[in-house]
All heavy atoms as TSV, in Angstrom:
chain	resi	resn	atom	element	x	y	z
A	1	MET	N	N	5.075	5.317	6.580
A	1	MET	CA	C	4.104	4.526	5.884
A	1	MET	C	C	2.718	4.929	6.377
A	1	MET	O	O	2.485	5.068	7.568
A	1	MET	CB	C	4.321	3.046	6.150
A	1	MET	CG	C	5.634	2.501	5.672
A	1	MET	SD	S	5.555	1.667	4.114
A	1	MET	CE	C	4.635	0.233	4.506
A	2	ILE	N	N	1.846	5.055	5.420
A	2	ILE	CA	C	0.455	5.384	5.701
A	2	ILE	C	C	-0.391	4.202	5.235
A	2	ILE	O	O	-0.212	3.722	4.124
A	2	ILE	CB	C	0.036	6.658	4.946
A	2	ILE	CG1	C	0.936	7.822	5.330
A	2	ILE	CG2	C	-1.425	6.980	5.206
A	2	ILE	CD1	C	0.821	9.004	4.397
A	3	GLY	N	N	-1.273	3.723	6.070
A	3	GLY	CA	C	-2.140	2.628	5.673
A	3	GLY	C	C	-2.492	1.758	6.867
A	3	GLY	O	O	-2.306	2.154	8.013
A	4	HIS	N	N	-2.976	0.555	6.581
A	4	HIS	CA	C	-3.324	-0.332	7.691
A	4	HIS	C	C	-3.487	-1.774	7.213
A	4	HIS	O	O	-3.631	-2.052	6.021
A	4	HIS	CB	C	-4.594	0.130	8.392
A	4	HIS	CG	C	-5.838	-0.077	7.614
A	4	HIS	ND1	N	-6.574	-1.229	7.697
A	4	HIS	CD2	C	-6.482	0.710	6.724
A	4	HIS	CE1	C	-7.640	-1.131	6.906
A	4	HIS	NE2	N	-7.587	0.032	6.298
A	5	TRP	N	N	-3.441	-2.686	8.171
A	5	TRP	CA	C	-3.716	-4.100	7.951
A	5	TRP	C	C	-5.208	-4.304	8.128
A	5	TRP	O	O	-5.785	-3.878	9.108
A	5	TRP	CB	C	-2.987	-4.962	8.987
A	5	TRP	CG	C	-1.508	-4.846	8.903
A	5	TRP	CD1	C	-0.714	-4.142	9.739
A	5	TRP	CD2	C	-0.647	-5.436	7.936
A	5	TRP	NE1	N	0.597	-4.259	9.348
A	5	TRP	CE2	C	0.664	-5.056	8.243
A	5	TRP	CE3	C	-0.858	-6.257	6.836
A	5	TRP	CZ2	C	1.755	-5.469	7.488
A	5	TRP	CZ3	C	0.231	-6.665	6.095
A	5	TRP	CH2	C	1.511	-6.270	6.421
A	6	GLY	N	N	-5.823	-4.987	7.202
A	6	GLY	CA	C	-7.242	-5.287	7.313
A	6	GLY	C	C	-7.484	-6.462	8.245
A	6	GLY	O	O	-6.581	-7.216	8.572
A	7	GLN	N	N	-8.689	-6.610	8.634
A	7	GLN	CA	C	-9.067	-7.673	9.562
A	7	GLN	C	C	-8.979	-9.059	8.919
A	7	GLN	O	O	-8.713	-10.047	9.584
A	7	GLN	CB	C	-10.498	-7.423	10.036
A	7	GLN	CG	C	-10.734	-7.848	11.432
A	7	GLN	CD	C	-12.108	-7.384	11.882
A	7	GLN	OE1	O	-12.674	-6.417	11.381
A	7	GLN	NE2	N	-12.656	-8.081	12.835
A	8	THR	N	N	-9.142	-9.138	7.618
A	8	THR	CA	C	-9.163	-10.432	6.941
A	8	THR	C	C	-7.854	-10.751	6.227
A	8	THR	O	O	-7.819	-11.592	5.344
A	8	THR	CB	C	-10.303	-10.462	5.920
A	8	THR	OG1	O	-10.082	-9.411	4.962
A	8	THR	CG2	C	-11.646	-10.295	6.580
A	9	GLY	N	N	-6.768	-10.083	6.567
A	9	GLY	CA	C	-5.480	-10.346	5.936
A	9	GLY	C	C	-5.162	-9.420	4.775
A	9	GLY	O	O	-4.111	-9.526	4.158
A	10	ALA	N	N	-6.051	-8.506	4.472
A	10	ALA	CA	C	-5.795	-7.542	3.410
A	10	ALA	C	C	-4.994	-6.368	3.963
A	10	ALA	O	O	-5.045	-6.073	5.152
A	10	ALA	CB	C	-7.111	-7.034	2.829
A	11	PHE	N	N	-4.210	-5.717	3.093
A	11	PHE	CA	C	-3.463	-4.550	3.539
A	11	PHE	C	C	-3.337	-3.537	2.414
A	11	PHE	O	O	-3.432	-3.879	1.239
A	11	PHE	CB	C	-2.072	-4.937	4.064
A	11	PHE	CG	C	-1.183	-5.596	3.042
A	11	PHE	CD1	C	-0.345	-4.838	2.241
A	11	PHE	CD2	C	-1.164	-6.967	2.891
A	11	PHE	CE1	C	0.478	-5.441	1.310
A	11	PHE	CE2	C	-0.349	-7.589	1.977
A	11	PHE	CZ	C	0.481	-6.820	1.170
A	12	ALA	N	N	-3.162	-2.287	2.798
A	12	ALA	CA	C	-2.932	-1.196	1.849
A	12	ALA	C	C	-2.053	-0.170	2.548
A	12	ALA	O	O	-2.391	0.321	3.634
A	12	ALA	CB	C	-4.238	-0.570	1.409
A	13	PHE	N	N	-0.908	0.130	1.961
A	13	PHE	CA	C	0.035	1.092	2.524
A	13	PHE	C	C	0.599	1.975	1.424
A	13	PHE	O	O	0.683	1.568	0.265
A	13	PHE	CB	C	1.208	0.382	3.214
A	13	PHE	CG	C	0.845	-0.293	4.494
A	13	PHE	CD1	C	0.561	-1.639	4.526
A	13	PHE	CD2	C	0.777	0.428	5.675
A	13	PHE	CE1	C	0.225	-2.277	5.700
A	13	PHE	CE2	C	0.434	-0.195	6.860
A	13	PHE	CZ	C	0.162	-1.545	6.863
A	14	TYR	N	N	1.028	3.170	1.813
A	14	TYR	CA	C	1.693	4.109	0.913
A	14	TYR	C	C	2.923	4.633	1.625
A	14	TYR	O	O	2.868	5.007	2.795
A	14	TYR	CB	C	0.751	5.258	0.541
A	14	TYR	CG	C	1.428	6.351	-0.241
A	14	TYR	CD1	C	1.972	6.092	-1.497
A	14	TYR	CD2	C	1.534	7.625	0.267
A	14	TYR	CE1	C	2.598	7.088	-2.218
A	14	TYR	CE2	C	2.153	8.640	-0.453
A	14	TYR	CZ	C	2.688	8.365	-1.693
A	14	TYR	OH	O	3.309	9.345	-2.414
A	15	HIS	N	N	4.056	4.658	0.916
A	15	HIS	CA	C	5.301	5.192	1.465
A	15	HIS	C	C	5.627	6.463	0.679
A	15	HIS	O	O	6.121	6.398	-0.456
A	15	HIS	CB	C	6.424	4.158	1.325
A	15	HIS	CG	C	7.659	4.536	2.043
A	15	HIS	ND1	N	8.744	5.079	1.397
A	15	HIS	CD2	C	7.984	4.450	3.348
A	15	HIS	CE1	C	9.698	5.304	2.277
A	15	HIS	NE2	N	9.252	4.935	3.470
A	16	PRO	N	N	5.328	7.653	1.241
A	16	PRO	CA	C	5.460	8.906	0.494
A	16	PRO	C	C	6.885	9.238	0.038
A	16	PRO	O	O	7.066	9.827	-1.018
A	16	PRO	CB	C	4.949	9.975	1.459
A	16	PRO	CG	C	4.551	9.301	2.704
A	16	PRO	CD	C	4.808	7.854	2.576
A	17	GLU	N	N	7.884	8.876	0.812
A	17	GLU	CA	C	9.269	9.220	0.446
A	17	GLU	C	C	9.697	8.565	-0.857
A	17	GLU	O	O	10.483	9.135	-1.615
A	17	GLU	CB	C	10.223	8.825	1.561
A	17	GLU	CG	C	10.037	9.609	2.832
A	17	GLU	CD	C	10.914	9.074	3.953
A	17	GLU	OE1	O	11.914	8.390	3.679
A	17	GLU	OE2	O	10.578	9.354	5.114
A	18	THR	N	N	9.217	7.374	-1.126
A	18	THR	CA	C	9.595	6.652	-2.339
A	18	THR	C	C	8.458	6.566	-3.343
A	18	THR	O	O	8.639	6.026	-4.424
A	18	THR	CB	C	10.053	5.221	-1.986
A	18	THR	OG1	O	9.011	4.570	-1.259
A	18	THR	CG2	C	11.314	5.244	-1.164
A	19	ASP	N	N	7.292	7.074	-2.986
A	19	ASP	CA	C	6.090	7.035	-3.822
A	19	ASP	C	C	5.715	5.599	-4.191
A	19	ASP	O	O	5.318	5.317	-5.308
A	19	ASP	CB	C	6.270	7.893	-5.075
A	19	ASP	CG	C	4.945	8.209	-5.755
A	19	ASP	OD1	O	3.936	8.355	-5.040
A	19	ASP	OD2	O	4.927	8.301	-6.992
A	20	LEU	N	N	5.845	4.687	-3.237
A	20	LEU	CA	C	5.484	3.290	-3.442
A	20	LEU	C	C	4.147	2.989	-2.772
A	20	LEU	O	O	3.890	3.437	-1.652
A	20	LEU	CB	C	6.551	2.356	-2.854
A	20	LEU	CG	C	7.888	2.304	-3.572
A	20	LEU	CD1	C	8.872	1.445	-2.771
A	20	LEU	CD2	C	7.726	1.757	-4.972
A	21	TYR	N	N	3.320	2.234	-3.470
A	21	TYR	CA	C	2.045	1.761	-2.943
A	21	TYR	C	C	2.134	0.252	-2.767
A	21	TYR	O	O	2.683	-0.444	-3.630
A	21	TYR	CB	C	0.906	2.072	-3.913
A	21	TYR	CG	C	0.605	3.536	-4.049
A	21	TYR	CD1	C	1.304	4.321	-4.950
A	21	TYR	CD2	C	-0.391	4.128	-3.294
A	21	TYR	CE1	C	1.026	5.671	-5.088
A	21	TYR	CE2	C	-0.687	5.476	-3.423
A	21	TYR	CZ	C	0.028	6.233	-4.323
A	21	TYR	OH	O	-0.263	7.565	-4.447
A	22	PHE	N	N	1.596	-0.258	-1.676
A	22	PHE	CA	C	1.567	-1.689	-1.409
A	22	PHE	C	C	0.136	-2.097	-1.093
A	22	PHE	O	O	-0.481	-1.526	-0.196
A	22	PHE	CB	C	2.441	-2.047	-0.199
A	22	PHE	CG	C	3.880	-1.651	-0.367
A	22	PHE	CD1	C	4.349	-0.461	0.154
A	22	PHE	CD2	C	4.757	-2.478	-1.036
A	22	PHE	CE1	C	5.670	-0.102	0.002
A	22	PHE	CE2	C	6.080	-2.134	-1.188
A	22	PHE	CZ	C	6.542	-0.942	-0.672
A	23	THR	N	N	-0.384	-3.055	-1.825
A	23	THR	CA	C	-1.702	-3.614	-1.529
A	23	THR	C	C	-1.627	-5.120	-1.727
A	23	THR	O	O	-0.841	-5.613	-2.526
A	23	THR	CB	C	-2.796	-3.048	-2.448
A	23	THR	OG1	O	-2.473	-3.373	-3.799
A	23	THR	CG2	C	-2.945	-1.549	-2.284
A	24	GLY	N	N	-2.414	-5.837	-0.982
A	24	GLY	CA	C	-2.432	-7.274	-1.152
A	24	GLY	C	C	-3.170	-7.971	-0.036
A	24	GLY	O	O	-3.854	-7.341	0.771
A	25	THR	N	N	-3.005	-9.279	-0.021
A	25	THR	CA	C	-3.588	-10.104	1.028
A	25	THR	C	C	-2.550	-11.112	1.488
A	25	THR	O	O	-1.618	-11.438	0.758
A	25	THR	CB	C	-4.835	-10.860	0.528
A	25	THR	OG1	O	-4.455	-11.676	-0.575
A	25	THR	CG2	C	-5.941	-9.920	0.124
A	26	VAL	N	N	-2.700	-11.572	2.699
A	26	VAL	CA	C	-1.806	-12.594	3.242
A	26	VAL	C	C	-2.655	-13.743	3.776
A	26	VAL	O	O	-3.829	-13.577	4.083
A	26	VAL	CB	C	-0.897	-12.040	4.369
A	26	VAL	CG1	C	0.046	-10.988	3.831
A	26	VAL	CG2	C	-1.711	-11.466	5.500
A	27	ASN	N	N	-2.040	-14.921	3.864
A	27	ASN	CA	C	-2.767	-16.051	4.433
A	27	ASN	C	C	-2.221	-16.344	5.835
A	27	ASN	O	O	-1.298	-15.676	6.310
A	27	ASN	CB	C	-2.678	-17.274	3.522
A	27	ASN	CG	C	-1.268	-17.750	3.302
A	27	ASN	OD1	O	-0.389	-17.533	4.131
A	27	ASN	ND2	N	-1.037	-18.402	2.188
A	28	GLN	N	N	-2.746	-17.338	6.485
A	28	GLN	CA	C	-2.341	-17.635	7.857
A	28	GLN	C	C	-0.921	-18.161	7.933
A	28	GLN	O	O	-0.250	-17.984	8.935
A	28	GLN	CB	C	-3.306	-18.644	8.474
A	28	GLN	CG	C	-4.668	-18.080	8.718
A	28	GLN	CD	C	-5.637	-19.129	9.279
A	28	GLN	OE1	O	-5.384	-20.324	9.205
A	28	GLN	NE2	N	-6.732	-18.669	9.828
A	29	PHE	N	N	-0.426	-18.800	6.878
A	29	PHE	CA	C	0.914	-19.386	6.916
A	29	PHE	C	C	1.992	-18.307	6.868
A	29	PHE	O	O	2.913	-18.298	7.667
A	29	PHE	CB	C	1.092	-20.385	5.769
A	29	PHE	CG	C	2.418	-21.080	5.800
A	29	PHE	CD1	C	2.653	-22.087	6.724
A	29	PHE	CD2	C	3.413	-20.724	4.927
A	29	PHE	CE1	C	3.877	-22.729	6.765
A	29	PHE	CE2	C	4.642	-21.362	4.961
A	29	PHE	CZ	C	4.879	-22.368	5.879
A	30	TYR	N	N	1.897	-17.398	5.904
A	30	TYR	CA	C	2.937	-16.386	5.754
A	30	TYR	C	C	2.682	-15.155	6.611
A	30	TYR	O	O	3.583	-14.612	7.201
A	30	TYR	CB	C	3.087	-16.004	4.287
A	30	TYR	CG	C	3.663	-17.131	3.466
A	30	TYR	CD1	C	2.878	-17.847	2.593
A	30	TYR	CD2	C	4.988	-17.489	3.604
A	30	TYR	CE1	C	3.398	-18.893	1.846
A	30	TYR	CE2	C	5.517	-18.534	2.871
A	30	TYR	CZ	C	4.719	-19.225	1.995
A	30	TYR	OH	O	5.234	-20.256	1.263
A	31	GLY	N	N	1.489	-14.682	6.653
A	31	GLY	CA	C	1.093	-13.623	7.558
A	31	GLY	C	C	1.681	-12.251	7.302
A	31	GLY	O	O	2.383	-12.004	6.329
A	32	HIS	N	N	1.397	-11.354	8.226
A	32	HIS	CA	C	1.805	-9.957	8.115
A	32	HIS	C	C	3.311	-9.779	8.202
A	32	HIS	O	O	3.863	-8.865	7.601
A	32	HIS	CB	C	1.129	-9.117	9.206
A	32	HIS	CG	C	-0.350	-9.042	9.036
A	32	HIS	ND1	N	-1.197	-8.951	10.115
A	32	HIS	CD2	C	-1.141	-9.039	7.950
A	32	HIS	CE1	C	-2.435	-8.893	9.693
A	32	HIS	NE2	N	-2.433	-8.953	8.379
A	33	GLY	N	N	3.984	-10.627	8.978
A	33	GLY	CA	C	5.433	-10.489	9.138
A	33	GLY	C	C	6.164	-10.608	7.815
A	33	GLY	O	O	7.061	-9.810	7.512
A	34	THR	N	N	5.786	-11.580	7.015
A	34	THR	CA	C	6.425	-11.764	5.712
A	34	THR	C	C	6.134	-10.579	4.798
A	34	THR	O	O	7.027	-10.071	4.122
A	34	THR	CB	C	5.940	-13.067	5.053
A	34	THR	OG1	O	6.262	-14.150	5.916
A	34	THR	CG2	C	6.580	-13.283	3.706
A	35	ALA	N	N	4.896	-10.125	4.783
A	35	ALA	CA	C	4.527	-8.988	3.935
A	35	ALA	C	C	5.285	-7.733	4.352
A	35	ALA	O	O	5.787	-7.000	3.499
A	35	ALA	CB	C	3.020	-8.748	3.998
A	36	SER	N	N	5.403	-7.475	5.640
A	36	SER	CA	C	6.094	-6.262	6.085
A	36	SER	C	C	7.592	-6.336	5.772
A	36	SER	O	O	8.195	-5.332	5.392
A	36	SER	CB	C	5.858	-6.006	7.572
A	36	SER	OG	O	6.357	-7.066	8.343
A	37	ARG	N	N	8.190	-7.523	5.885
A	37	ARG	CA	C	9.608	-7.658	5.527
A	37	ARG	C	C	9.828	-7.401	4.035
A	37	ARG	O	O	10.789	-6.730	3.641
A	37	ARG	CB	C	10.126	-9.042	5.905
A	37	ARG	CG	C	10.386	-9.195	7.396
A	37	ARG	CD	C	11.135	-10.481	7.713
A	37	ARG	NE	N	10.364	-11.684	7.394
A	37	ARG	CZ	C	9.448	-12.230	8.191
A	37	ARG	NH1	N	9.184	-11.683	9.368
A	37	ARG	NH2	N	8.805	-13.316	7.825
A	38	MET	N	N	8.934	-7.895	3.207
A	38	MET	CA	C	9.052	-7.668	1.767
A	38	MET	C	C	8.875	-6.186	1.415
A	38	MET	O	O	9.581	-5.653	0.567
A	38	MET	CB	C	8.028	-8.513	1.004
A	38	MET	CG	C	8.288	-9.996	1.089
A	38	MET	SD	S	9.932	-10.481	0.511
A	38	MET	CE	C	9.835	-10.048	-1.197
A	39	MET	N	N	7.943	-5.517	2.089
A	39	MET	CA	C	7.757	-4.091	1.842
A	39	MET	C	C	9.016	-3.323	2.207
A	39	MET	O	O	9.461	-2.443	1.461
A	39	MET	CB	C	6.558	-3.547	2.629
A	39	MET	CG	C	5.237	-3.963	2.059
A	39	MET	SD	S	3.832	-3.139	2.833
A	39	MET	CE	C	3.600	-4.148	4.284
A	40	MET	N	N	9.630	-3.652	3.339
A	40	MET	CA	C	10.845	-2.949	3.755
A	40	MET	C	C	11.991	-3.194	2.783
A	40	MET	O	O	12.767	-2.286	2.476
A	40	MET	CB	C	11.241	-3.350	5.181
A	40	MET	CG	C	10.234	-2.926	6.241
A	40	MET	SD	S	9.691	-1.195	6.125
A	40	MET	CE	C	11.212	-0.343	6.438
A	41	LYS	N	N	12.115	-4.410	2.262
A	41	LYS	CA	C	13.152	-4.699	1.263
A	41	LYS	C	C	12.956	-3.849	0.013
A	41	LYS	O	O	13.916	-3.295	-0.534
A	41	LYS	CB	C	13.124	-6.181	0.872
A	41	LYS	CG	C	13.762	-7.090	1.869
A	41	LYS	CD	C	13.768	-8.515	1.342
A	41	LYS	CE	C	14.381	-9.465	2.341
A	41	LYS	NZ	N	14.444	-10.841	1.818
A	42	LEU	N	N	11.714	-3.734	-0.442
A	42	LEU	CA	C	11.444	-2.941	-1.633
A	42	LEU	C	C	11.693	-1.455	-1.404
A	42	LEU	O	O	12.218	-0.761	-2.277
A	42	LEU	CB	C	10.006	-3.167	-2.092
A	42	LEU	CG	C	9.738	-4.553	-2.677
A	42	LEU	CD1	C	8.247	-4.778	-2.827
A	42	LEU	CD2	C	10.440	-4.703	-4.001
A	43	ILE	N	N	11.346	-0.965	-0.222
A	43	ILE	CA	C	11.601	0.445	0.108
A	43	ILE	C	C	13.097	0.716	0.110
A	43	ILE	O	O	13.578	1.695	-0.469
A	43	ILE	CB	C	10.956	0.814	1.456
A	43	ILE	CG1	C	9.439	0.855	1.303
A	43	ILE	CG2	C	11.493	2.147	1.974
A	43	ILE	CD1	C	8.683	0.945	2.612
A	44	LYS	N	N	13.869	-0.146	0.757
A	44	LYS	CA	C	15.328	0.041	0.807
A	44	LYS	C	C	15.944	-0.010	-0.583
A	44	LYS	O	O	16.832	0.764	-0.911
A	44	LYS	CB	C	15.958	-1.007	1.714
A	44	LYS	CG	C	15.678	-0.759	3.173
A	44	LYS	CD	C	16.269	-1.843	4.041
A	44	LYS	CE	C	15.904	-1.614	5.499
A	44	LYS	NZ	N	16.423	-2.669	6.369
A	45	LYS	N	N	15.456	-0.929	-1.431
A	45	LYS	CA	C	15.972	-1.032	-2.790
A	45	LYS	C	C	15.667	0.226	-3.585
A	45	LYS	O	O	16.504	0.732	-4.316
A	45	LYS	CB	C	15.382	-2.255	-3.477
A	45	LYS	CG	C	15.980	-2.539	-4.811
A	45	LYS	CD	C	15.533	-3.872	-5.335
A	45	LYS	CE	C	16.298	-4.165	-6.617
A	45	LYS	NZ	N	16.355	-5.570	-6.907
A	46	LYS	N	N	14.462	0.744	-3.446
A	46	LYS	CA	C	14.065	1.964	-4.145
A	46	LYS	C	C	14.894	3.155	-3.659
A	46	LYS	O	O	15.345	3.967	-4.455
A	46	LYS	CB	C	12.565	2.212	-3.944
A	46	LYS	CG	C	12.052	3.522	-4.469
A	46	LYS	CD	C	11.690	3.440	-5.902
A	46	LYS	CE	C	11.101	4.766	-6.357
A	46	LYS	NZ	N	10.347	4.664	-7.558
A	47	GLN	N	N	15.122	3.256	-2.346
A	47	GLN	CA	C	15.906	4.357	-1.798
A	47	GLN	C	C	17.342	4.303	-2.278
A	47	GLN	O	O	17.983	5.323	-2.460
A	47	GLN	CB	C	15.852	4.340	-0.275
A	47	GLN	CG	C	14.510	4.769	0.264
A	47	GLN	CD	C	14.404	4.630	1.773
A	47	GLN	OE1	O	15.056	3.794	2.377
A	47	GLN	NE2	N	13.564	5.454	2.373
A	48	ALA	N	N	17.879	3.111	-2.495
A	48	ALA	CA	C	19.264	2.967	-2.959
A	48	ALA	C	C	19.414	3.404	-4.417
A	48	ALA	O	O	20.514	3.774	-4.830
A	48	ALA	CB	C	19.717	1.521	-2.804
A	49	THR	N	N	18.327	3.376	-5.182
A	49	THR	CA	C	18.417	3.747	-6.596
A	49	THR	C	C	18.069	5.207	-6.853
A	49	THR	O	O	18.230	5.694	-7.952
A	49	THR	CB	C	17.499	2.854	-7.454
A	49	THR	OG1	O	16.150	3.037	-7.038
A	49	THR	CG2	C	17.889	1.387	-7.342
A	50	VAL	N	N	17.573	5.908	-5.844
A	50	VAL	CA	C	17.207	7.318	-6.000
A	50	VAL	C	C	18.470	8.160	-5.867
A	50	VAL	O	O	19.273	7.978	-4.961
A	50	VAL	CB	C	16.163	7.738	-4.939
A	50	VAL	CG1	C	15.870	9.224	-5.025
A	50	VAL	CG2	C	14.891	6.923	-5.101
A	51	PHE	N	N	18.633	9.085	-6.790
A	51	PHE	CA	C	19.846	9.940	-6.771
A	51	PHE	C	C	19.668	11.119	-5.865
A	51	PHE	O	O	18.853	11.842	-5.784
A	51	PHE	CB	C	20.196	10.391	-8.173
A	51	PHE	CG	C	20.460	9.241	-9.081
A	51	PHE	CD1	C	19.674	9.051	-10.196
A	51	PHE	CD2	C	21.475	8.338	-8.836
A	51	PHE	CE1	C	19.910	7.986	-11.044
A	51	PHE	CE2	C	21.726	7.275	-9.691
A	51	PHE	CZ	C	20.939	7.116	-10.802
């Protein structure tokens, strides 16, 4: 993954193997942990569908 977490809860990442882009913002309740778990779920799902 290429990218970074912003100081104000914003994030932007790119996963070259699956050609997925992730951008968004998080609040104090859900935070970076929830966003990173969701990104990993989407990456795994995409990898499972690639032939």
